[in-house]
Short mmCIF file of the C-alpha atoms (twelve columns), coordinates in Angstrom:
data_MODEL
# 
_entry.id   MODEL 
# 
loop_
_atom_site.group_PDB 
_atom_site.id 
_atom_site.type_symbol 
_atom_site.label_atom_id 
_atom_site.label_alt_id 
_atom_site.label_comp_id 
_atom_site.label_asym_id 
_atom_site.label_seq_id 
_atom_site.Cartn_x 
_atom_site.Cartn_y 
_atom_site.Cartn_z 
_atom_site.pdbx_PDB_model_num 
ATOM 1   C CA . MET A 1   32.506 -7.467  -16.255 1 
ATOM 2   C CA . ASN A 2   32.862 -7.380  -12.500 1 
ATOM 3   C CA . ILE A 3   29.623 -7.535  -10.513 1 
ATOM 4   C CA . ILE A 4   29.672 -6.772  -6.820  1 
ATOM 5   C CA . ARG A 5   26.868 -6.813  -4.318  1 
ATOM 6   C CA . VAL A 6   26.492 -3.876  -1.969  1 
ATOM 7   C CA . ASN A 7   24.750 -3.979  1.406   1 
ATOM 8   C CA . GLU A 8   22.904 -0.729  1.074   1 
ATOM 9   C CA . ASN A 9   21.102 0.999   -1.731  1 
ATOM 10  C CA . ILE A 10  23.395 3.481   -3.414  1 
ATOM 11  C CA . SER A 11  21.086 6.313   -4.267  1 
ATOM 12  C CA . SER A 12  22.567 8.756   -6.685  1 
ATOM 13  C CA . GLU A 13  21.543 12.350  -6.813  1 
ATOM 14  C CA . LYS A 14  22.774 12.556  -10.412 1 
ATOM 15  C CA . ALA A 15  21.737 10.625  -13.483 1 
ATOM 16  C CA . TYR A 16  23.464 10.874  -16.815 1 
ATOM 17  C CA . LEU A 17  21.257 10.933  -19.880 1 
ATOM 18  C CA . TYR A 18  21.918 8.511   -22.725 1 
ATOM 19  C CA . LYS A 19  19.811 8.818   -25.867 1 
ATOM 20  C CA . SER A 20  19.257 5.361   -27.348 1 
ATOM 21  C CA . PRO A 21  17.257 4.115   -30.344 1 
ATOM 22  C CA . ILE A 22  14.565 3.037   -27.876 1 
ATOM 23  C CA . GLY A 23  14.386 6.282   -25.932 1 
ATOM 24  C CA . LYS A 24  16.080 8.027   -23.051 1 
ATOM 25  C CA . ILE A 25  18.119 5.920   -20.645 1 
ATOM 26  C CA . PHE A 26  19.335 7.235   -17.311 1 
ATOM 27  C CA . LEU A 27  22.686 6.038   -15.968 1 
ATOM 28  C CA . CYS A 28  23.890 6.296   -12.358 1 
ATOM 29  C CA . ALA A 29  27.221 5.484   -10.745 1 
ATOM 30  C CA . ASP A 30  28.261 4.848   -7.159  1 
ATOM 31  C CA . ASN A 31  29.938 7.607   -5.138  1 
ATOM 32  C CA . SER A 32  33.412 6.398   -6.100  1 
ATOM 33  C CA . ASN A 33  32.422 6.389   -9.800  1 
ATOM 34  C CA . LYS A 34  33.864 2.891   -10.197 1 
ATOM 35  C CA . TYR A 35  30.585 1.024   -10.676 1 
ATOM 36  C CA . LEU A 36  27.408 1.485   -12.639 1 
ATOM 37  C CA . THR A 37  24.481 1.193   -10.226 1 
ATOM 38  C CA . ASN A 38  21.488 1.948   -12.449 1 
ATOM 39  C CA . LEU A 39  20.518 1.833   -16.099 1 
ATOM 40  C CA . ASP A 40  16.895 2.837   -16.165 1 
ATOM 41  C CA . PHE A 41  14.301 4.025   -18.661 1 
ATOM 42  C CA . ASN A 42  12.412 5.978   -15.990 1 
ATOM 43  C CA . ALA A 43  14.381 8.534   -14.004 1 
ATOM 44  C CA . SER A 44  11.251 9.408   -12.068 1 
ATOM 45  C CA . LYS A 45  11.497 6.066   -10.248 1 
ATOM 46  C CA . LYS A 46  14.713 7.195   -8.614  1 
ATOM 47  C CA . PHE A 47  15.324 10.006  -6.191  1 
ATOM 48  C CA . ILE A 48  17.440 11.909  -8.655  1 
ATOM 49  C CA . LYS A 49  17.877 15.600  -8.106  1 
ATOM 50  C CA . LYS A 50  19.858 16.380  -11.245 1 
ATOM 51  C CA . ILE A 51  19.905 14.921  -14.745 1 
ATOM 52  C CA . ILE A 52  23.180 15.576  -16.526 1 
ATOM 53  C CA . LYS A 53  22.699 16.025  -20.266 1 
ATOM 54  C CA . ASP A 54  26.057 17.420  -21.332 1 
ATOM 55  C CA . GLU A 55  29.305 15.536  -21.835 1 
ATOM 56  C CA . ILE A 56  31.447 17.727  -19.583 1 
ATOM 57  C CA . ASP A 57  32.962 16.148  -16.479 1 
ATOM 58  C CA . ILE A 58  31.197 12.823  -16.636 1 
ATOM 59  C CA . PRO A 59  32.810 9.919   -14.769 1 
ATOM 60  C CA . ASN A 60  34.774 7.319   -16.734 1 
ATOM 61  C CA . ILE A 61  32.300 4.563   -15.804 1 
ATOM 62  C CA . ILE A 62  29.506 6.570   -17.438 1 
ATOM 63  C CA . LYS A 63  31.651 7.314   -20.523 1 
ATOM 64  C CA . LYS A 64  32.487 3.624   -20.834 1 
ATOM 65  C CA . THR A 65  28.836 2.646   -20.417 1 
ATOM 66  C CA . LYS A 66  27.738 5.092   -23.124 1 
ATOM 67  C CA . LYS A 67  30.462 3.839   -25.479 1 
ATOM 68  C CA . GLU A 68  29.502 0.199   -24.933 1 
ATOM 69  C CA . LEU A 69  25.795 0.989   -25.361 1 
ATOM 70  C CA . ASP A 70  26.609 2.790   -28.630 1 
ATOM 71  C CA . GLU A 71  28.498 -0.296  -29.810 1 
ATOM 72  C CA . TYR A 72  25.654 -2.584  -28.724 1 
ATOM 73  C CA . PHE A 73  23.007 -0.566  -30.551 1 
ATOM 74  C CA . ILE A 74  25.002 -0.464  -33.806 1 
ATOM 75  C CA . GLY A 75  25.613 -4.215  -33.630 1 
ATOM 76  C CA . LYS A 76  29.317 -4.198  -32.750 1 
ATOM 77  C CA . ARG A 77  29.005 -5.433  -29.150 1 
ATOM 78  C CA . LYS A 78  27.436 -8.614  -27.799 1 
ATOM 79  C CA . THR A 79  28.833 -8.569  -24.261 1 
ATOM 80  C CA . PHE A 80  29.437 -5.750  -21.815 1 
ATOM 81  C CA . THR A 81  32.517 -5.150  -19.669 1 
ATOM 82  C CA . ILE A 82  31.056 -2.521  -17.344 1 
ATOM 83  C CA . ASP A 83  31.684 -2.992  -13.616 1 
ATOM 84  C CA . LEU A 84  28.378 -3.164  -11.758 1 
ATOM 85  C CA . ALA A 85  27.288 -2.692  -8.142  1 
ATOM 86  C CA . LEU A 86  23.959 -4.295  -7.241  1 
ATOM 87  C CA . TYR A 87  21.750 -3.868  -4.225  1 
ATOM 88  C CA . GLY A 88  18.996 -6.374  -3.606  1 
ATOM 89  C CA . THR A 89  17.957 -9.409  -1.622  1 
ATOM 90  C CA . ASP A 90  19.946 -12.646 -1.744  1 
ATOM 91  C CA . PHE A 91  17.363 -14.107 -4.102  1 
ATOM 92  C CA . GLN A 92  17.325 -11.065 -6.404  1 
ATOM 93  C CA . TYR A 93  21.105 -11.123 -6.598  1 
ATOM 94  C CA . LEU A 94  21.087 -14.813 -7.581  1 
ATOM 95  C CA . VAL A 95  18.474 -14.130 -10.257 1 
ATOM 96  C CA . TRP A 96  20.407 -11.176 -11.662 1 
ATOM 97  C CA . MET A 97  23.656 -13.155 -11.700 1 
ATOM 98  C CA . GLU A 98  21.972 -15.954 -13.688 1 
ATOM 99  C CA . THR A 99  20.359 -13.418 -15.991 1 
ATOM 100 C CA . SER A 100 23.734 -11.803 -16.655 1 
ATOM 101 C CA . LYS A 101 24.922 -15.152 -18.092 1 
ATOM 102 C CA . ILE A 102 22.263 -15.372 -20.832 1 
ATOM 103 C CA . PRO A 103 24.136 -15.024 -24.146 1 
ATOM 104 C CA . PHE A 104 23.316 -12.406 -26.756 1 
ATOM 105 C CA . GLY A 105 20.487 -13.586 -29.018 1 
ATOM 106 C CA . GLU A 106 19.262 -16.322 -26.667 1 
ATOM 107 C CA . VAL A 107 16.389 -16.464 -24.209 1 
ATOM 108 C CA . LEU A 108 15.537 -18.381 -21.062 1 
ATOM 109 C CA . THR A 109 12.188 -18.681 -19.340 1 
ATOM 110 C CA . TYR A 110 11.453 -17.547 -15.809 1 
ATOM 111 C CA . SER A 111 11.195 -21.267 -14.965 1 
ATOM 112 C CA . ASP A 112 14.679 -21.904 -16.409 1 
ATOM 113 C CA . ILE A 113 16.141 -19.255 -14.119 1 
ATOM 114 C CA . ALA A 114 14.098 -20.550 -11.170 1 
ATOM 115 C CA . LYS A 115 15.643 -24.017 -11.611 1 
ATOM 116 C CA . LYS A 116 19.133 -22.505 -11.617 1 
ATOM 117 C CA . VAL A 117 18.667 -20.497 -8.417  1 
ATOM 118 C CA . SER A 118 16.479 -22.760 -6.285  1 
ATOM 119 C CA . ASN A 119 15.685 -26.401 -5.727  1 
ATOM 120 C CA . ARG A 120 12.172 -25.484 -4.580  1 
ATOM 121 C CA . ALA A 121 9.218  -26.204 -6.780  1 
ATOM 122 C CA . GLY A 122 6.076  -24.154 -7.131  1 
ATOM 123 C CA . SER A 123 5.707  -20.450 -7.689  1 
ATOM 124 C CA . ILE A 124 9.427  -19.671 -7.626  1 
ATOM 125 C CA . ALA A 125 9.199  -18.661 -11.314 1 
ATOM 126 C CA . ARG A 126 6.851  -15.867 -10.258 1 
ATOM 127 C CA . ALA A 127 9.449  -14.697 -7.720  1 
ATOM 128 C CA . VAL A 128 12.021 -14.705 -10.532 1 
ATOM 129 C CA . GLY A 129 9.690  -12.478 -12.545 1 
ATOM 130 C CA . LEU A 130 9.334  -10.066 -9.640  1 
ATOM 131 C CA . SER A 131 13.119 -9.983  -9.235  1 
ATOM 132 C CA . GLU A 132 13.602 -9.314  -12.935 1 
ATOM 133 C CA . GLY A 133 11.158 -6.426  -12.611 1 
ATOM 134 C CA . LYS A 134 13.476 -4.881  -10.018 1 
ATOM 135 C CA . ASN A 135 16.636 -5.345  -12.096 1 
ATOM 136 C CA . PRO A 136 18.454 -2.016  -11.650 1 
ATOM 137 C CA . ILE A 137 20.679 -2.408  -14.722 1 
ATOM 138 C CA . SER A 138 18.570 -3.544  -17.656 1 
ATOM 139 C CA . ILE A 139 20.150 -4.297  -21.045 1 
ATOM 140 C CA . ILE A 140 23.538 -5.020  -19.408 1 
ATOM 141 C CA . ILE A 141 21.861 -7.524  -17.068 1 
ATOM 142 C CA . PRO A 142 19.654 -8.664  -19.937 1 
ATOM 143 C CA . CYS A 143 16.260 -9.264  -18.357 1 
ATOM 144 C CA . HIS A 144 14.809 -8.650  -21.823 1 
ATOM 145 C CA . ARG A 145 16.155 -12.141 -22.626 1 
ATOM 146 C CA . VAL A 146 13.845 -13.741 -20.062 1 
ATOM 147 C CA . VAL A 147 10.473 -14.815 -21.415 1 
ATOM 148 C CA . GLY A 148 7.381  -16.485 -20.053 1 
ATOM 149 C CA . LYS A 149 6.196  -20.038 -20.354 1 
ATOM 150 C CA . ASN A 150 6.096  -21.277 -23.950 1 
ATOM 151 C CA . SER A 151 8.344  -18.323 -24.923 1 
ATOM 152 C CA . LYS A 152 5.646  -15.699 -24.390 1 
ATOM 153 C CA . LEU A 153 6.860  -12.127 -24.235 1 
ATOM 154 C CA . THR A 154 5.785  -10.743 -20.903 1 
ATOM 155 C CA . GLY A 155 6.271  -7.421  -19.150 1 
ATOM 156 C CA . TYR A 156 9.409  -5.352  -19.216 1 
ATOM 157 C CA . GLY A 157 10.197 -2.392  -16.975 1 
ATOM 158 C CA . GLY A 158 10.810 -0.124  -19.954 1 
ATOM 159 C CA . GLY A 159 7.724  -1.366  -21.779 1 
ATOM 160 C CA . ILE A 160 7.062  -4.447  -23.889 1 
ATOM 161 C CA . GLU A 161 7.910  -2.556  -27.098 1 
ATOM 162 C CA . LYS A 162 11.459 -2.040  -25.805 1 
ATOM 163 C CA . LYS A 163 11.762 -5.748  -25.000 1 
ATOM 164 C CA . GLU A 164 10.575 -6.560  -28.524 1 
ATOM 165 C CA . TYR A 165 13.088 -4.146  -30.017 1 
ATOM 166 C CA . LEU A 166 16.002 -5.530  -27.990 1 
ATOM 167 C CA . LEU A 167 15.190 -9.147  -28.863 1 
ATOM 168 C CA . LYS A 168 14.803 -8.328  -32.564 1 
ATOM 169 C CA . HIS A 169 18.043 -6.319  -32.415 1 
ATOM 170 C CA . GLU A 170 19.788 -9.426  -31.096 1 
ATOM 171 C CA . GLY A 171 18.404 -11.494 -33.970 1 
ATOM 172 C CA . PHE A 172 15.689 -13.307 -32.045 1 
ATOM 173 C CA . ASP A 173 12.683 -14.177 -34.195 1 
ATOM 174 C CA . ILE A 174 9.648  -13.082 -32.232 1 
ATOM 175 C CA . ALA A 175 7.194  -13.347 -35.129 1 
ATOM 176 C CA . ASN A 176 5.574  -16.516 -33.780 1 
ATOM 177 C CA . LEU A 177 5.523  -15.520 -30.147 1 
ATOM 178 C CA . LYS A 178 2.476  -14.303 -28.304 1 
ATOM 179 C CA . ILE A 179 2.955  -10.899 -26.745 1 
ATOM 180 C CA . ILE A 180 1.090  -10.329 -23.501 1 
ATOM 181 C CA . ASN A 181 0.899  -7.382  -21.080 1 
ATOM 182 C CA . LYS A 182 1.159  -4.857  -23.887 1 
# 
Protein backbone atom coordinates (compact mmCIF):
# COMPACT_ATOMS: atom_id res chain seq x y z
CA MET A 1 0.00 0.00 0.00
CA ASN A 2 1.34 3.38 -1.01
CA ILE A 3 0.00 6.36 0.94
CA ILE A 4 0.65 9.85 -0.32
CA ARG A 5 -0.33 13.16 1.16
CA VAL A 6 -1.91 15.76 -1.09
CA ASN A 7 -1.89 19.50 -0.46
CA GLU A 8 -5.46 20.15 -1.42
CA ASN A 9 -8.70 18.34 -0.88
CA ILE A 10 -9.51 16.19 -3.88
CA SER A 11 -13.25 16.48 -4.13
CA SER A 12 -14.78 13.93 -6.41
CA GLU A 13 -18.00 14.51 -8.21
CA LYS A 14 -18.48 10.75 -8.52
CA ALA A 15 -18.74 8.07 -5.87
CA TYR A 16 -18.86 4.38 -6.60
CA LEU A 17 -21.26 2.31 -4.56
CA TYR A 18 -20.02 -0.80 -2.77
CA LYS A 19 -22.56 -2.95 -0.95
CA SER A 20 -20.94 -4.46 2.14
CA PRO A 21 -22.28 -6.66 4.95
CA ILE A 22 -22.46 -3.52 7.09
CA GLY A 23 -24.26 -1.34 4.56
CA LYS A 24 -23.51 0.91 1.63
CA ILE A 25 -19.97 2.23 1.27
CA PHE A 26 -19.08 5.03 -1.12
CA LEU A 27 -15.68 4.99 -2.83
CA CYS A 28 -13.97 7.95 -4.51
CA ALA A 29 -10.77 8.21 -6.53
CA ASP A 30 -8.54 11.12 -7.47
CA ASN A 31 -8.79 12.67 -10.94
CA SER A 32 -6.02 10.44 -12.29
CA ASN A 33 -7.80 7.34 -10.91
CA LYS A 34 -4.54 6.14 -9.36
CA TYR A 35 -5.46 6.67 -5.71
CA LEU A 36 -8.43 6.00 -3.49
CA THR A 37 -9.33 9.25 -1.73
CA ASN A 38 -12.47 8.31 0.21
CA LEU A 39 -14.14 5.24 1.64
CA ASP A 40 -17.18 6.55 3.43
CA PHE A 41 -20.45 5.25 4.84
CA ASN A 42 -22.20 8.58 4.26
CA ALA A 43 -22.12 9.98 0.74
CA SER A 44 -24.13 12.97 1.90
CA LYS A 45 -21.05 14.26 3.74
CA LYS A 46 -19.29 14.76 0.44
CA PHE A 47 -20.12 17.06 -2.41
CA ILE A 48 -20.88 14.20 -4.74
CA LYS A 49 -23.03 14.91 -7.74
CA LYS A 50 -23.30 11.36 -9.06
CA ILE A 51 -23.33 7.94 -7.40
CA ILE A 52 -22.26 5.19 -9.77
CA LYS A 53 -24.05 1.92 -9.05
CA ASP A 54 -23.23 -0.12 -12.14
CA GLU A 55 -19.98 -1.91 -12.94
CA ILE A 56 -19.46 -0.36 -16.38
CA ASP A 57 -16.41 1.85 -16.89
CA ILE A 58 -15.24 2.01 -13.31
CA PRO A 59 -11.59 2.91 -12.72
CA ASN A 60 -9.12 0.14 -11.87
CA ILE A 61 -8.46 1.62 -8.41
CA ILE A 62 -12.17 1.27 -7.60
CA LYS A 63 -12.29 -2.29 -9.01
CA LYS A 64 -9.25 -3.22 -6.93
CA THR A 65 -10.76 -1.63 -3.82
CA LYS A 66 -14.03 -3.54 -4.28
CA LYS A 67 -12.14 -6.81 -4.82
CA GLU A 68 -10.02 -6.30 -1.70
CA LEU A 69 -13.08 -5.32 0.36
CA ASP A 70 -14.85 -8.49 -0.85
CA GLU A 71 -11.84 -10.54 0.25
CA TYR A 72 -11.70 -8.74 3.61
CA PHE A 73 -15.38 -9.32 4.34
CA ILE A 74 -15.19 -13.05 3.52
CA GLY A 75 -12.11 -13.45 5.70
CA LYS A 76 -9.48 -13.93 2.99
CA ARG A 77 -7.69 -10.59 3.39
CA LYS A 78 -6.03 -9.07 6.45
CA THR A 79 -4.06 -6.27 4.80
CA PHE A 80 -4.90 -3.94 1.94
CA THR A 81 -2.69 -2.97 -1.00
CA ILE A 82 -4.75 -0.04 -2.28
CA ASP A 83 -2.85 3.17 -3.08
CA LEU A 84 -4.26 6.04 -1.05
CA ALA A 85 -4.16 9.84 -1.31
CA LEU A 86 -4.87 11.70 1.93
CA TYR A 87 -5.64 15.33 2.57
CA GLY A 88 -5.44 16.64 6.11
CA THR A 89 -3.34 18.57 8.58
CA ASP A 90 0.17 17.45 9.52
CA PHE A 91 -1.19 16.03 12.76
CA GLN A 92 -4.07 14.18 11.08
CA TYR A 93 -1.68 12.66 8.57
CA LEU A 94 0.60 11.41 11.36
CA VAL A 95 -2.38 9.90 13.17
CA TRP A 96 -3.67 8.19 10.04
CA MET A 97 -0.21 6.82 9.21
CA GLU A 98 0.06 5.30 12.71
CA THR A 99 -3.47 3.96 12.46
CA SER A 100 -2.66 2.31 9.14
CA LYS A 101 0.00 0.24 10.95
CA ILE A 102 -2.39 -1.40 13.44
CA PRO A 103 -2.48 -5.11 12.54
CA PHE A 104 -5.66 -7.01 11.75
CA GLY A 105 -7.34 -8.23 14.94
CA GLU A 106 -5.46 -5.86 17.26
CA VAL A 107 -6.42 -2.58 18.87
CA LEU A 108 -4.63 0.47 20.21
CA THR A 109 -6.02 3.23 22.39
CA TYR A 110 -6.18 6.88 21.43
CA SER A 111 -3.46 7.41 24.07
CA ASP A 112 -1.25 4.78 22.40
CA ILE A 113 -1.46 6.64 19.11
CA ALA A 114 -0.93 9.99 20.86
CA LYS A 115 2.35 8.71 22.33
CA LYS A 116 3.51 7.62 18.87
CA VAL A 117 2.80 10.95 17.18
CA SER A 118 3.66 13.49 19.87
CA ASN A 119 5.90 13.95 22.87
CA ARG A 120 3.37 16.34 24.41
CA ALA A 121 1.31 15.26 27.36
CA GLY A 122 -2.25 16.24 28.13
CA SER A 123 -5.27 16.19 25.89
CA ILE A 124 -3.43 15.02 22.78
CA ALA A 125 -5.43 11.76 22.92
CA ARG A 126 -8.57 13.83 22.36
CA ALA A 127 -6.94 15.39 19.28
CA VAL A 128 -6.18 11.86 18.05
CA GLY A 129 -9.86 11.02 18.46
CA LEU A 130 -10.88 14.07 16.46
CA SER A 131 -8.40 13.13 13.73
CA GLU A 132 -9.72 9.57 13.63
CA GLY A 133 -13.21 11.01 13.21
CA LYS A 134 -12.01 12.75 10.05
CA ASN A 135 -10.32 9.66 8.60
CA PRO A 136 -11.36 9.75 4.93
CA ILE A 137 -10.62 6.07 4.26
CA SER A 138 -12.09 3.97 7.05
CA ILE A 139 -11.61 0.19 7.14
CA ILE A 140 -8.43 0.45 5.02
CA ILE A 141 -7.00 2.99 7.49
CA PRO A 142 -8.50 0.98 10.34
CA CYS A 143 -9.75 3.59 12.79
CA HIS A 144 -12.19 0.93 14.01
CA ARG A 145 -9.12 -0.61 15.69
CA VAL A 146 -8.67 2.44 17.92
CA VAL A 147 -10.48 2.26 21.24
CA GLY A 148 -10.85 4.46 24.28
CA LYS A 149 -9.20 4.27 27.64
CA ASN A 150 -9.51 0.84 29.26
CA SER A 151 -10.46 -0.58 25.83
CA LYS A 152 -13.87 1.11 25.73
CA LEU A 153 -15.56 1.16 22.35
CA THR A 154 -16.18 4.77 21.49
CA GLY A 155 -17.66 6.55 18.49
CA TYR A 156 -17.14 5.57 14.89
CA GLY A 157 -18.02 7.66 11.85
CA GLY A 158 -20.16 4.88 10.40
CA GLY A 159 -21.82 4.15 13.73
CA ILE A 160 -20.73 2.13 16.75
CA GLU A 161 -22.52 -0.98 15.44
CA LYS A 162 -20.22 -0.97 12.40
CA LYS A 163 -17.17 -0.68 14.65
CA GLU A 164 -18.45 -3.62 16.70
CA TYR A 165 -19.01 -5.67 13.56
CA LEU A 166 -15.55 -4.94 12.15
CA LEU A 167 -13.79 -5.80 15.42
CA LYS A 168 -15.77 -9.04 15.80
CA HIS A 169 -15.07 -9.85 12.14
CA GLU A 170 -11.36 -9.53 12.89
CA GLY A 171 -11.68 -11.91 15.83
CA PHE A 172 -11.54 -9.33 18.60
CA ASP A 173 -13.51 -10.36 21.68
CA ILE A 174 -15.60 -7.36 22.62
CA ALA A 175 -17.89 -9.22 25.03
CA ASN A 176 -16.27 -7.69 28.12
CA LEU A 177 -15.87 -4.19 26.77
CA LYS A 178 -18.09 -1.29 27.65
CA ILE A 179 -19.70 0.31 24.64
CA ILE A 180 -20.28 4.04 24.90
CA ASN A 181 -21.72 6.64 22.50
CA LYS A 182 -24.21 4.17 21.08
